[in-house]
N, CA, C and O of each residue as an XYZ file, in Angstrom:
360
protein
N     -60.809    -53.278    130.036
C     -60.919    -51.851    129.965
C     -62.227    -51.435    130.625
O     -63.266    -52.075    130.466
N     -62.137    -50.352    131.361
C     -63.316    -49.868    132.086
C     -64.234    -49.132    131.123
O     -63.799    -48.721    130.048
N     -65.481    -48.963    131.488
C     -66.404    -48.226    130.620
C     -65.912    -46.808    130.344
O     -66.068    -46.308    129.230
N     -65.318    -46.152    131.350
C     -64.796    -44.807    131.147
C     -63.653    -44.838    130.139
O     -63.559    -43.959    129.283
N     -62.795    -45.828    130.231
C     -61.662    -45.973    129.302
C     -62.144    -46.209    127.882
O     -61.571    -45.686    126.926
N     -63.214    -47.011    127.747
C     -63.765    -47.283    126.416
C     -64.350    -46.002    125.810
O     -64.204    -45.735    124.618
N     -65.026    -45.210    126.680
C     -65.611    -43.957    126.200
C     -64.497    -42.999    125.768
O     -64.591    -42.352    124.724
N     -63.443    -42.918    126.585
C     -62.316    -42.043    126.236
C     -61.672    -42.496    124.928
O     -61.346    -41.661    124.084
N     -61.486    -43.792    124.746
C     -60.895    -44.316    123.514
C     -61.785    -43.985    122.320
O     -61.298    -43.587    121.262
N     -63.088    -44.152    122.499
C     -64.028    -43.842    121.422
C     -64.006    -42.352    121.106
O     -64.054    -41.961    119.939
N     -63.933    -41.506    122.159
C     -63.867    -40.060    121.943
C     -62.586    -39.669    121.203
O     -62.606    -38.806    120.326
N     -61.478    -40.312    121.563
C     -60.212    -40.035    120.871
C     -60.308    -40.416    119.395
O     -59.841    -39.681    118.525
N     -60.916    -41.565    119.124
C     -61.095    -41.976    117.728
C     -61.995    -40.984    116.986
O     -61.742    -40.634    115.833
N     -63.048    -40.542    117.674
C     -63.963    -39.579    117.070
C     -63.236    -38.262    116.781
O     -63.418    -37.666    115.719
N     -62.399    -37.809    117.745
C     -61.628    -36.582    117.535
C     -60.686    -36.725    116.338
O     -60.569    -35.813    115.519
N     -60.027    -37.858    116.245
C     -59.116    -38.104    115.127
C     -59.874    -38.124    113.795
O     -59.413    -37.577    112.793
N     -61.039    -38.763    113.809
C     -61.847    -38.821    112.586
C     -62.302    -37.421    112.177
O     -62.260    -37.069    110.998
N     -62.739    -36.622    113.160
C     -63.178    -35.247    112.867
C     -62.000    -34.426    112.362
O     -62.145    -33.654    111.415
N     -60.842    -34.584    112.980
C     -59.646    -33.860    112.551
C     -59.283    -34.245    111.115
O     -58.956    -33.383    110.299
N     -59.341    -35.527    110.820
C     -59.059    -35.985    109.455
C     -60.063    -35.425    108.461
O     -59.694    -35.032    107.354
N     -61.332    -35.387    108.854
C     -62.374    -34.834    107.998
C     -62.139    -33.338    107.766
O     -62.271    -32.855    106.642
N     -61.791    -32.607    108.830
C     -61.504    -31.178    108.687
C     -60.331    -30.946    107.741
O     -60.371    -30.049    106.900
N     -59.280    -31.767    107.884
C     -58.123    -31.654    106.993
C     -58.528    -31.923    105.539
O     -58.107    -31.210    104.629
N     -59.344    -32.950    105.334
C     -59.791    -33.289    103.978
C     -60.620    -32.151    103.384
O     -60.472    -31.826    102.205
N     -61.487    -31.547    104.190
C     -62.311    -30.434    103.718
C     -61.428    -29.238    103.371
O     -61.629    -28.600    102.337
N     -60.459    -28.930    104.220
C     -59.545    -27.821    103.949
C     -58.751    -28.062    102.670
O     -58.572    -27.151    101.863
N     -58.279    -29.285    102.490
C     -57.536    -29.614    101.279
C     -58.426    -29.479    100.046
O     -57.982    -28.990     99.007
N     -59.672    -29.908    100.160
C     -60.609    -29.815     99.035
C     -60.884    -28.349     98.682
O     -60.903    -27.984     97.506
N     -61.092    -27.531     99.680
C     -61.330    -26.103     99.452
C     -60.111    -25.474     98.787
O     -60.253    -24.710     97.832
N     -58.931    -25.783     99.276
C     -57.693    -25.254     98.697
C     -57.549    -25.716     97.249
O     -57.181    -24.924     96.381
N     -57.830    -26.971     96.986
C     -57.748    -27.510     95.624
C     -58.717    -26.782     94.695
O     -58.357    -26.435     93.570
N     -59.935    -26.553     95.157
C     -60.922    -25.855     94.338
C     -60.491    -24.404     94.073
O     -60.681    -23.882     92.975
N     -59.916    -23.770     95.086
C     -59.425    -22.400     94.915
C     -58.306    -22.371     93.883
O     -58.299    -21.526     92.988
N     -57.365    -23.295     94.011
C     -56.260    -23.366     93.056
C     -56.787    -23.668     91.658
O     -56.324    -23.086     90.678
N     -57.747    -24.570     91.568
C     -58.328    -24.922     90.266
C     -58.983    -23.694     89.636
O     -58.845    -23.456     88.436
N     -59.692    -22.923     90.447
C     -60.314    -21.702     89.948
C     -59.282    -20.706     89.459
O     -59.482    -20.052     88.436
N     -58.182    -20.586     90.182
C     -57.115    -19.677     89.768
C     -56.490    -20.152     88.462
O     -56.207    -19.346     87.576
N     -56.277    -21.445     88.343
C     -55.688    -22.008     87.122
C     -56.622    -21.772     85.934
O     -56.176    -21.372     84.859
N     -57.901    -22.018     86.128
C     -58.867    -21.810     85.049
C     -58.904    -20.338     84.634
O     -59.002    -20.026     83.447
N     -58.826    -19.450     85.602
C     -58.788    -18.027     85.297
C     -57.549    -17.663     84.502
O     -57.623    -16.887     83.549
N     -56.417    -18.216     84.886
C     -55.166    -17.952     84.174
C     -55.234    -18.498     82.753
O     -54.767    -17.851     81.815
N     -55.808    -19.675     82.591
C     -55.952    -20.250     81.249
C     -56.838    -19.352     80.386
O     -56.529    -19.124     79.216
N     -57.931    -18.841     80.945
C     -58.798    -17.925     80.186
C     -58.038    -16.662     79.786
O     -58.177    -16.178     78.663
N     -57.231    -16.129     80.713
C     -56.439    -14.932     80.395
C     -55.423    -15.227     79.290
O     -55.216    -14.405     78.398
N     -54.800    -16.382     79.352
C     -53.813    -16.761     78.334
C     -54.483    -16.887     76.973
O     -53.945    -16.427     75.966
N     -55.664    -17.514     76.944
C     -56.386    -17.644     75.672
C     -56.771    -16.270     75.122
O     -56.668    -16.032     73.919
N     -57.207    -15.384     75.983
C     -57.576    -14.030     75.546
C     -56.340    -13.309     75.002
O     -56.412    -12.653     73.962
N     -55.202    -13.428     75.704
C     -53.969    -12.806     75.239
C     -53.539    -13.389     73.894
O     -53.103    -12.662     73.002
N     -53.667    -14.704     73.763
C     -53.298    -15.368     72.516
C     -54.166    -14.867     71.370
O     -53.659    -14.589     70.283
N     -55.446    -14.752     71.598
C     -56.349    -14.261     70.553
C     -55.985    -12.830     70.149
O     -55.955    -12.493     68.965
N     -55.712    -12.005     71.149
C     -55.335    -10.616     70.874
C     -54.036    -10.567     70.081
O     -53.925     -9.816     69.112
N     -53.050    -11.367     70.492
C     -51.770    -11.378     69.785
C     -51.925    -11.908     68.361
O     -51.281    -11.403     67.442
N     -52.767    -12.913     68.171
C     -53.003    -13.440     66.828
C     -53.634    -12.379     65.939
O     -53.274    -12.244     64.770
N     -54.567    -11.636     66.492
C     -55.208    -10.568     65.727
C     -54.195     -9.474     65.378
O     -54.167     -8.990     64.247
N     -53.374     -9.091     66.338
C     -52.351     -8.079     66.083
C     -51.353     -8.555     65.033
O     -50.906     -7.772     64.195
N     -51.004     -9.843     65.081
C     -50.087    -10.410     64.091
C     -50.712    -10.364     62.700
O     -50.047    -10.000     61.730
N     -51.976    -10.730     62.601
C     -52.666    -10.660     61.308
C     -52.655     -9.239     60.762
O     -52.412     -9.027     59.574
N     -52.918     -8.271     61.627
C     -52.910     -6.867     61.197
C     -51.515     -6.434     60.753
O     -51.362     -5.736     59.750
N     -50.498     -6.854     61.508
C     -49.122     -6.494     61.166
C     -48.719     -7.125     59.832
O     -48.052     -6.483     59.020
N     -49.118     -8.369     59.603
C     -48.819     -9.026     58.330
C     -49.520     -8.310     57.176
O     -48.938     -8.139     56.105
N     -50.762     -7.893     57.394
C     -51.488     -7.162     56.363
C     -50.764     -5.864     56.028
O     -50.571     -5.538     54.857
N     -50.362     -5.118     57.069
C     -49.650     -3.861     56.845
C     -48.318     -4.097     56.128
O     -47.946     -3.332     55.239
N     -47.604     -5.153     56.515
C     -46.323     -5.460     55.873
C     -46.536     -5.793     54.396
O     -45.762     -5.353     53.545
N     -47.573     -6.563     54.089
C     -47.861     -6.891     52.690
C     -48.226     -5.639     51.905
O     -47.801     -5.462     50.763
N     -49.008     -4.785     52.522
C     -49.411     -3.541     51.860
C     -48.182     -2.657     51.619
O     -48.058     -2.048     50.556
N     -47.278     -2.583     52.592
C     -46.056     -1.796     52.421
C     -45.189     -2.358     51.287
O     -44.584     -1.601     50.528
N     -45.135     -3.673     51.183
C     -44.382     -4.288     50.088
C     -44.968     -3.896     48.739
O     -44.237     -3.569     47.803
N     -46.287     -3.930     48.650
C     -46.952     -3.544     47.403
C     -46.645     -2.082     47.060
O     -46.303     -1.765     45.921
N     -46.769     -1.205     48.044
C     -46.501      0.217     47.831
C     -45.040      0.415     47.450
O     -44.733      1.219     46.570
N     -44.137     -0.310     48.102
C     -42.707     -0.210     47.809
C     -42.431     -0.617     46.360
O     -41.663      0.050     45.667
N     -43.046     -1.696     45.902
C     -42.861     -2.132     44.513
C     -43.376     -1.064     43.533
O     -42.739     -0.780     42.519
N     -44.527     -0.485     43.850
C     -45.103      0.548     42.992
C     -44.207      1.782     42.946
O     -44.004      2.355     41.875
N     -43.670      2.197     44.088
C     -42.759      3.344     44.133
C     -41.500      3.036     43.325
O     -41.019      3.880     42.569
N     -40.974      1.830     43.488
C     -39.773      1.452     42.728
C     -40.060      1.487     41.227
O     -39.242      1.979     40.450
N     -41.208      0.971     40.822
C     -41.580      0.970     39.411
C     -41.666      2.402     38.886
O     -41.179      2.703     37.797
N     -42.287      3.277     39.668
C     -42.423      4.671     39.240
C     -41.066      5.383     39.172
O     -40.827      6.194     38.277
N     -40.181      5.070     40.127
C     -38.838      5.666     40.097
C     -38.078      5.229     38.852
O     -37.412      6.042     38.212
N     -38.173      3.955     38.509
C     -37.489      3.452     37.312
C     -38.035      4.170     36.079
O     -37.280      4.598     35.206
N     -39.361      4.292     36.026
C     -39.975      4.980     34.889
C     -39.506      6.433     34.824
O     -39.191      6.935     33.745
N     -39.459      7.103     35.963
C     -39.019      8.501     36.002
C     -37.570      8.627     35.562
O     -37.218      9.535     34.809
N     -36.714      7.693     36.045
C     -35.298      7.737     35.660
C     -35.140      7.498     34.161
O     -34.320      8.155     33.520
N     -35.889      6.594     33.604
C     -35.806      6.325     32.174
C     -36.269      7.544     31.375
O     -35.691      7.873     30.339
N     -37.316      8.209     31.866
C     -37.810      9.401     31.187
C     -36.762     10.502     31.225
O     -36.539     11.177     30.219
N     -36.121     10.692     32.362
C     -35.076     11.713     32.507
C     -33.908     11.397     31.581
O     -33.384     12.305     30.935
N     -33.482     10.137     31.497
C     -32.383      9.736     30.607
C     -32.743     10.007     29.146
O     -31.924     10.479     28.358
N     -33.998      9.692     28.815
C     -34.423      9.910     27.425
C     -34.393     11.384     27.091
O     -33.989     11.766     25.993
N     -34.821     12.228     28.037
C     -34.823     13.677     27.805
C     -33.377     14.179     27.675
O     -33.085     15.004     26.809
N     -32.485     13.690     28.519
C     -31.088     14.134     28.505
C     -30.365     13.658     27.248
O     -29.465     14.337     26.754
N     -30.751     12.507     26.737
C     -30.083     11.958     25.552
C     -30.470     12.693     24.288
O     -29.789     12.518     23.277
N     -31.500     13.491     24.275
C     -31.945     14.201     23.079
C     -31.061     15.317     22.719
O     -31.310     16.008     21.731
């Protein structure tokens, strides 16, 4: 092989190596971008989960309170009905 041929072969190898390096860098940048997007989505999901858990706790509290009020109203209605029956029976 002539010296010019050796230089051309070396340049071709260098071009291929640079191209491979550029591809690797692009892939790394893309991976980091995707990783950042995934991490952001995970943070949003955790925030949504926390908000939903808090809303669920509030809804359960309200439901329990409504049950208590419902029992009290039922008790008062029974008492009122018994009082009315007693008055009517006289």
